[in-house]
N, C-alpha and C positions, 0 to 999 in steps of 0.2 A: 219668576221662580219658577213657577208652575211649569212653562216653555222649559226651562232647563233639566228640571225631572225627569219632563216625557222624552227630550232627545236623551238623557243618561242613561235611561233604563229599556230604550227602543233598540229594535237593530236599526240596519241601513236604511232600512225603509220608513224609518221614524212614525213607524204605524204601531205595529206588534211589540208585544211588551214582549222581553227577552228574562225566560224566568232566570236564566246564570245570573244576568245583571241586577234581577230583584235580589236574588240572596247573597248575593256580593255584598250590596247596601247594607240588606239588613244584619249580613254576618259582623261587619266593621262599625257599623249603629250597636249591636248588641256587646261586641269585646269594649267600645269604649264607654257604652252602659255600665257593664259589669265595673272594668276599671274603676268611675266614678263612683259605684256602689260600693267599692274598695276601701277610697281612701274615706268618702265619709266611715266605714267602721274602725278599718286600722291602715295598717301599712301597705302599698303595695309595692312591688320592685317594678324599677322603671325596665328592665330588662324582661322582665316577662312581659311586660306591655307589648313593650317593642317585638319579642317575637313572635307573641299573640297576633299582633297587626300584621305582623311580616308574614306569616303564614296564611292571613285571610288575602291579603292585598296576592301575592303570588300564586293560591291557589285561583280567584277570580278571575286574574289577568292569565291565568294557563287555559281554563276551560272558559274565558271566550273567545282567546284565540284559537283554541282548539275545534270549535264549533263555528269559525267565520265564514265559512266554504256553505254551510245547510241554511244561512238568514236568506230571507225573503230580499229578492232584490227592489 
């Protein structure tokens, strides 16, 4: 699991941590945690949850794609 997370959060060289990928993961975890909190206290709109996850996923994917040429080899 530790190796999987390192490969997920590092660039092409699998050594240098990528701040874009780390913030992408943190953003996704935050949206899921806030949704879990909302479920425990009241109702949650599945549409709003889907929109939030879609926005975080699209932004993370776009940021990773835009900087792909600047990663260490």
